[in-house]
C-alpha positions in Angstrom: -5.2 -3.5 20.0 -6.6 -0.1 21.3 -6.1 -1.4 24.9 -2.5 -2.1 24.2 -1.9 1.2 22.5 -3.2 3.1 25.5 -1.0 1.3 27.9 2.2 0.2 26.2 5.0 1.6 23.9 8.4 0.4 22.7 7.5 -3.2 22.5 9.0 -5.8 20.1 6.6 -8.7 20.5 3.0 -9.5 21.4 2.5 -13.1 22.5 -1.0 -14.5 22.0 -0.3 -18.0 23.3 -2.5 -17.9 26.4 -6.1 -18.5 25.5 -8.1 -17.2 22.5 -6.9 -13.7 21.5 -8.2 -11.4 18.8 -6.2 -8.3 18.1 -8.5 -7.1 15.4 -7.1 -5.1 12.5 -3.6 -3.5 12.9 -2.6 -0.4 11.0 0.8 1.0 10.1 0.3 3.9 12.5 -0.4 1.4 15.3 2.8 -0.5 14.6 4.7 2.8 14.7 3.1 3.8 18.0 3.8 0.4 19.7 7.4 -0.1 18.5 10.8 1.5 18.9 12.7 3.2 16.1 13.1 -0.1 14.3 9.3 -0.2 13.7 9.2 -4.0 13.8 6.6 -5.9 15.7 6.5 -9.7 16.0 3.2 -11.4 16.9 3.5 -15.0 18.2 0.9 -17.5 19.0 0.8 -21.2 19.8 -1.4 -22.2 16.9 -3.6 -24.3 19.1 -6.1 -21.5 20.0 -8.3 -19.3 17.9 -5.8 -16.5 17.9 -6.4 -13.9 15.2 -4.9 -10.8 13.7 -6.7 -9.1 10.8 -4.7 -7.4 8.0 -6.4 -5.6 5.2 -4.2 -6.3 2.2 -6.7 -4.6 -0.1 -6.1 -1.2 1.4 -2.6 -1.0 -0.1 -1.0 -0.4 3.3 0.5 -3.8 3.8 2.6 -6.0 1.5 3.2 -9.7 2.3 6.5 -11.5 1.9 6.3 -15.2 2.8 8.8 -16.6 5.2 11.8 -18.4 3.7 10.8 -21.7 5.4 7.7 -23.0 7.1 9.2 -22.2 10.4 9.8 -18.5 9.5 7.1 -15.9 10.1 5.6 -14.1 7.1 6.6 -10.4 6.9 4.1 -7.7 6.2 5.6 -4.3 5.4 4.4 -0.9 4.3 4.0 -0.5 0.6 4.4 3.3 0.4 6.0 6.1 2.4 4.0 6.4 5.6 4.6 9.3 8.2 8.0 9.8 6.7 9.0 6.2 6.9 10.3 4.7 3.7 8.5 1.9 2.0 9.4 -1.5 3.5 10.6 -0.1 6.9 7.5 -0.7 9.0 7.3 -4.5 9.6 4.9 -6.9 11.2 6.2 -10.5 11.6 3.5 -13.1 12.1 2.9 -16.7 11.4 0.5 -17.1 8.5 -1.8 -19.4 10.5 -2.6 -16.5 12.9 -3.5 -13.9 10.2 -6.9 -13.3 8.7 -6.1 -11.5 5.4 -8.8 -9.5 3.8 
């Protein structure tokens, strides 16, 4: 993710469908840095590769809300106020099959 942060801003989606991709762990600050004022980042993958995003749910940064249907991505949002952003306003949308939760 650090390579993306140093080269890109104002994005809405990261597509991991080409090959095996591992973004590592993503923090709230990184989502804010990458996105526009809506602070929502969607990560998509094809499910056939070993794509992986790590989210530390034990840190208290992220809270998971399961998608309404199997086709909907899960939503991970900030639990508390972060850098002046109200709780629940920083969002990461990602399919549960592509997330490694710790």
